[in-house]
GUVO-640304 format. One line per 10 residues: number of its first residue (from 1); for each residue x, y, z of N, C-alpha, C. Coordinates in nm, 3 decimals. Example, Ala and Ser with C-alpha at 12.3 -4.5 7.8 and 13.67 -1.06 7.14 Angstrom:
BEGIN
1 = 1.319:-0.569:0.780:1.230:-0.450:0.780:1.320:-0.330:0.780 | 1.285:-0.225:0.708:1.367:-0.106:0.714:1.290:0.003:0.787
This chain:
BEGIN
1 = -2.452:-4.923:-5.680:-2.448:-4.819:-5.578:-2.308:-4.759:-5.572 | -2.302:-4.628:-5.576:-2.174:-4.559:-5.566:-2.131:-4.553:-5.420 | -2.037:-4.470:-5.391:-1.978:-4.454:-5.259:-2.079:-4.403:-5.156 | -2.039:-4.416:-5.031:-2.119:-4.365:-4.920:-2.082:-4.221:-4.892 | -2.186:-4.139:-4.872:-2.169:-3.998:-4.838:-2.241:-3.971:-4.708 | -2.176:-3.902:-4.617:-2.237:-3.860:-4.492:-2.274:-3.713:-4.504 | -2.399:-3.680:-4.471:-2.444:-3.542:-4.468:-2.463:-3.503:-4.321 | -2.398:-3.395:-4.279:-2.417:-3.340:-4.145:-2.487:-3.207:-4.164 | -2.617:-3.205:-4.137:-2.702:-3.090:-4.168:-2.821:-3.090:-4.073 | -2.848:-2.978:-4.008:-2.959:-2.974:-3.912:-3.091:-2.930:-3.973
11 = -3.089:-2.871:-4.090:-3.212:-2.824:-4.153:-3.275:-2.939:-4.233 | -3.398:-2.975:-4.197:-3.462:-3.092:-4.259:-3.484:-3.074:-4.409 | -3.518:-2.953:-4.452:-3.538:-2.930:-4.596:-3.408:-2.944:-4.673 | -3.300:-2.891:-4.618:-3.169:-2.905:-4.683:-3.126:-3.051:-4.685 | -3.149:-3.122:-4.574:-3.114:-3.264:-4.568:-3.191:-3.341:-4.674 | -3.320:-3.312:-4.686:-3.402:-3.381:-4.786:-3.349:-3.356:-4.927 | -3.321:-3.231:-4.958:-3.275:-3.196:-5.093:-3.142:-3.263:-5.126 | -3.047:-3.253:-5.034:-2.916:-3.315:-5.058:-2.931:-3.467:-5.073 | -3.007:-3.529:-4.985:-3.028:-3.674:-4.990:-3.092:-3.715:-5.122 | -3.194:-3.639:-5.162:-3.266:-3.668:-5.286:-3.171:-3.663:-5.406
21 = -3.090:-3.559:-5.413:-2.997:-3.545:-5.524:-2.893:-3.658:-5.526 | -2.840:-3.690:-5.409:-2.735:-3.791:-5.401:-2.789:-3.931:-5.424 | -2.902:-3.963:-5.364:-2.961:-4.095:-5.386:-3.004:-4.111:-5.531 | -3.047:-4.002:-5.594:-3.082:-4.005:-5.735:-2.962:-4.030:-5.825 | -2.843:-4.005:-5.771:-2.718:-4.032:-5.843:-2.653:-4.161:-5.793 | -2.732:-4.243:-5.726:-2.692:-4.377:-5.678:-2.590:-4.378:-5.566 | -2.583:-4.272:-5.488:-2.496:-4.273:-5.370:-2.572:-4.330:-5.251 | -2.500:-4.394:-5.163:-2.554:-4.439:-5.035:-2.539:-4.320:-4.939 | -2.646:-4.278:-4.875:-2.644:-4.157:-4.792:-2.665:-4.190:-4.645 | -2.577:-4.137:-4.562:-2.592:-4.141:-4.417:-2.628:-4.001:-4.372
31 = -2.712:-3.990:-4.268:-2.760:-3.859:-4.225:-2.734:-3.836:-4.077 | -2.684:-3.717:-4.047:-2.667:-3.673:-3.909:-2.719:-3.530:-3.899 | -2.795:-3.503:-3.793:-2.855:-3.371:-3.777:-2.779:-3.283:-3.678 | -2.665:-3.334:-3.629:-2.579:-3.253:-3.542:-2.436:-3.304:-3.552 | -2.343:-3.226:-3.498:-2.202:-3.258:-3.511:-2.158:-3.384:-3.441 | -2.204:-3.405:-3.319:-2.162:-3.524:-3.245:-2.205:-3.652:-3.316 | -2.331:-3.656:-3.362:-2.378:-3.774:-3.435:-2.302:-3.789:-3.566 | -2.271:-3.678:-3.631:-2.197:-3.683:-3.755:-2.058:-3.742:-3.738 | -1.989:-3.698:-3.636:-1.855:-3.752:-3.609:-1.864:-3.901:-3.580 | -1.960:-3.942:-3.498:-1.977:-4.084:-3.466:-2.003:-4.167:-3.593
41 = -2.095:-4.119:-3.677:-2.125:-4.191:-3.801:-2.004:-4.197:-3.893 | -1.930:-4.089:-3.900:-1.810:-4.086:-3.985:-1.709:-4.192:-3.939 | -1.685:-4.198:-3.810:-1.584:-4.291:-3.758:-1.630:-4.436:-3.768 | -1.759:-4.461:-3.761:-1.812:-4.598:-3.770:-1.824:-4.647:-3.913 | -1.845:-4.555:-4.008:-1.876:-4.596:-4.146:-1.773:-4.558:-4.251 | -1.677:-4.473:-4.218:-1.574:-4.430:-4.312:-1.629:-4.392:-4.450 | -1.718:-4.292:-4.455:-1.771:-4.251:-4.585:-1.661:-4.191:-4.671 | -1.678:-4.198:-4.802:-1.580:-4.139:-4.894:-1.586:-3.988:-4.892 | -1.709:-3.935:-4.874:-1.731:-3.790:-4.875:-1.818:-3.752:-4.755 | -1.783:-3.641:-4.692:-1.863:-3.587:-4.582:-1.901:-3.444:-4.619
51 = -2.031:-3.417:-4.622:-2.084:-3.284:-4.648:-2.121:-3.223:-4.514 | -2.062:-3.110:-4.481:-2.080:-3.050:-4.348:-2.138:-2.909:-4.358 | -2.251:-2.888:-4.291:-2.303:-2.753:-4.275:-2.214:-2.683:-4.172 | -2.199:-2.554:-4.179:-2.117:-2.482:-4.083:-2.196:-2.444:-3.959 | -2.320:-2.406:-3.976:-2.401:-2.361:-3.863:-2.488:-2.477:-3.813 | -2.444:-2.538:-3.703:-2.513:-2.652:-3.644:-2.540:-2.624:-3.495 | -2.634:-2.697:-3.435:-2.673:-2.665:-3.298:-2.569:-2.696:-3.190 | -2.494:-2.804:-3.204:-2.405:-2.845:-3.095:-2.260:-2.801:-3.111 | -2.214:-2.791:-3.234:-2.079:-2.740:-3.263:-2.080:-2.695:-3.408 | -1.994:-2.601:-3.441:-1.997:-2.555:-3.578:-1.919:-2.649:-3.670
61 = -1.941:-2.631:-3.799:-1.877:-2.717:-3.897:-1.726:-2.708:-3.898 | -1.672:-2.593:-3.858:-1.526:-2.580:-3.851:-1.471:-2.677:-3.746 | -1.537:-2.683:-3.630:-1.494:-2.775:-3.524:-1.508:-2.920:-3.569 | -1.614:-2.950:-3.641:-1.633:-3.086:-3.693:-1.518:-3.121:-3.787 | -1.484:-3.031:-3.878:-1.373:-3.056:-3.971:-1.243:-3.082:-3.895 | -1.215:-2.997:-3.797:-1.092:-3.014:-3.718:-1.089:-3.149:-3.647 | -1.200:-3.186:-3.584:-1.206:-3.313:-3.512:-1.192:-3.433:-3.606 | -1.255:-3.424:-3.722:-1.245:-3.535:-3.817:-1.103:-3.549:-3.870 | -1.035:-3.439:-3.894:-0.899:-3.445:-3.947:-0.798:-3.501:-3.847 | -0.824:-3.488:-3.718:-0.730:-3.545:-3.619:-0.776:-3.683:-3.571
71 = -0.885:-3.733:-3.628:-0.938:-3.863:-3.589:-0.870:-3.973:-3.670 | -0.921:-4.094:-3.655:-0.870:-4.209:-3.729:-0.935:-4.224:-3.866 | -1.009:-4.124:-3.909:-1.072:-4.127:-4.040:-0.963:-4.137:-4.147 | -0.984:-4.217:-4.251:-0.883:-4.225:-4.358:-0.850:-4.086:-4.414 | -0.725:-4.061:-4.439:-0.680:-3.929:-4.486:-0.739:-3.891:-4.622 | -0.776:-3.990:-4.704:-0.833:-3.960:-4.835:-0.981:-3.923:-4.828 | -1.042:-3.926:-4.710:-1.182:-3.884:-4.695:-1.195:-3.738:-4.737 | -1.292:-3.711:-4.822:-1.315:-3.575:-4.871:-1.421:-3.508:-4.785 | -1.388:-3.392:-4.729:-1.481:-3.315:-4.648:-1.514:-3.187:-4.725 | -1.643:-3.162:-4.742:-1.688:-3.045:-4.816:-1.784:-2.964:-4.728
81 = -1.753:-2.838:-4.709:-1.844:-2.748:-4.638:-1.954:-2.706:-4.736 | -2.078:-2.723:-4.694:-2.194:-2.682:-4.774:-2.269:-2.584:-4.686 | -2.255:-2.455:-4.717:-2.299:-2.356:-4.620:-2.348:-2.227:-4.682 | -2.429:-2.157:-4.607:-2.476:-2.025:-4.649:-2.377:-1.917:-4.605 | -2.272:-1.956:-4.532:-2.168:-1.860:-4.496:-2.089:-1.827:-4.622 | -2.113:-1.711:-4.677:-2.051:-1.676:-4.805:-1.985:-1.539:-4.801 | -1.939:-1.500:-4.685:-1.871:-1.373:-4.671:-1.723:-1.392:-4.705 | -1.656:-1.281:-4.727:-1.512:-1.287:-4.754:-1.441:-1.359:-4.640 | -1.360:-1.455:-4.673:-1.284:-1.529:-4.574:-1.348:-1.658:-4.527 | -1.478:-1.678:-4.552:-1.544:-1.799:-4.505:-1.492:-1.925:-4.573
91 = -1.467:-1.917:-4.704:-1.412:-2.032:-4.776:-1.276:-2.070:-4.717 | -1.191:-1.971:-4.697:-1.057:-1.995:-4.643:-1.064:-2.053:-4.502 | -1.157:-2.002:-4.423:-1.173:-2.054:-4.286:-1.211:-2.202:-4.289 | -1.300:-2.240:-4.380:-1.341:-2.380:-4.392:-1.224:-2.467:-4.438 | -1.148:-2.419:-4.535:-1.033:-2.495:-4.585:-0.928:-2.509:-4.475 | -0.902:-2.401:-4.403:-0.804:-2.406:-4.294:-0.846:-2.499:-4.181 | -0.977:-2.520:-4.165:-1.027:-2.610:-4.061:-1.019:-2.757:-4.105 | -0.993:-2.780:-4.234:-0.978:-2.918:-4.280:-1.070:-2.958:-4.394 | -1.156:-2.868:-4.439:-1.242:-2.901:-4.553:-1.159:-2.901:-4.682 | -1.196:-2.988:-4.773:-1.128:-2.997:-4.902:-1.195:-2.908:-5.006
101 = -1.316:-2.866:-4.977:-1.390:-2.783:-5.070:-1.503:-2.711:-5.001 | -1.572:-2.629:-5.078:-1.672:-2.537:-5.022:-1.777:-2.513:-5.129 | -1.903:-2.542:-5.095:-2.014:-2.517:-5.187:-2.114:-2.428:-5.114 | -2.149:-2.317:-5.178:-2.240:-2.220:-5.116:-2.386:-2.262:-5.130 | -2.463:-2.231:-5.025:-2.609:-2.243:-5.031:-2.665:-2.108:-5.069 | -2.776:-2.101:-5.134:-2.853:-2.218:-5.177:-2.779:-2.291:-5.289 | -2.785:-2.422:-5.284:-2.715:-2.502:-5.385:-2.789:-2.494:-5.517 | -2.716:-2.517:-5.623:-2.775:-2.529:-5.756:-2.802:-2.678:-5.777 | -2.929:-2.715:-5.780:-2.963:-2.857:-5.790:-2.917:-2.920:-5.920 | -2.896:-2.839:-6.023:-2.851:-2.892:-6.152:-2.701:-2.924:-6.153
111 = -2.625:-2.857:-6.067:-2.479:-2.875:-6.071:-2.420:-2.930:-5.942 | -2.498:-2.945:-5.838:-2.443:-2.981:-5.707:-2.362:-3.111:-5.710 | -2.419:-3.217:-5.763:-2.349:-3.347:-5.761:-2.219:-3.337:-5.840 | -2.220:-3.269:-5.953:-2.098:-3.252:-6.032:-1.994:-3.171:-5.955 | -2.036:-3.063:-5.888:-1.943:-2.984:-5.806:-1.879:-3.071:-5.698 | -1.961:-3.149:-5.630:-1.911:-3.237:-5.524:-1.813:-3.339:-5.581 | -1.847:-3.401:-5.692:-1.760:-3.501:-5.753:-1.629:-3.440:-5.802 | -1.632:-3.315:-5.846:-1.510:-3.246:-5.889:-1.417:-3.224:-5.771 | -1.471:-3.182:-5.659:-1.390:-3.163:-5.538:-1.330:-3.296:-5.494 | -1.410:-3.401:-5.499:-1.364:-3.536:-5.463:-1.250:-3.581:-5.555
121 = -1.267:-3.560:-5.685:-1.164:-3.602:-5.781:-1.034:-3.526:-5.760 | -1.042:-3.397:-5.728:-0.922:-3.318:-5.701:-0.850:-3.370:-5.577 | -0.926:-3.407:-5.476:-0.866:-3.460:-5.352:-0.789:-3.589:-5.383 | -0.845:-3.674:-5.467:-0.780:-3.801:-5.499:-0.649:-3.784:-5.575 | -0.635:-3.673:-5.646:-0.512:-3.648:-5.722:-0.394:-3.620:-5.632 | -0.420:-3.576:-5.509:-0.310:-3.538:-5.420:-0.271:-3.643:-5.325
């Protein structure tokens, strides 16, 4: 079993797809359907990677990134925004909020895990 990944995503179909891809690549997956539960799971489990949707019911992904970065979460934790927000400036806004990377939806199921692992590897270099 590879590392633990936390997915914070309110859409059940997106959650299923991400979980399916990650579990198929031998990752341990934790699931949260809103920001508050996601933050709680992150702080209790210290996942290596956190995938955060930006548009969530209780708080947006930018707020989640900010809260996680000022928390006791290990600094090497990789946070990746996985979102349909793909307008000019959205990537920068996610990075400025504390995300280490940004993957646009709809995801490419053939390349998603590799994209995520590439962002993770880059984070570890710094």
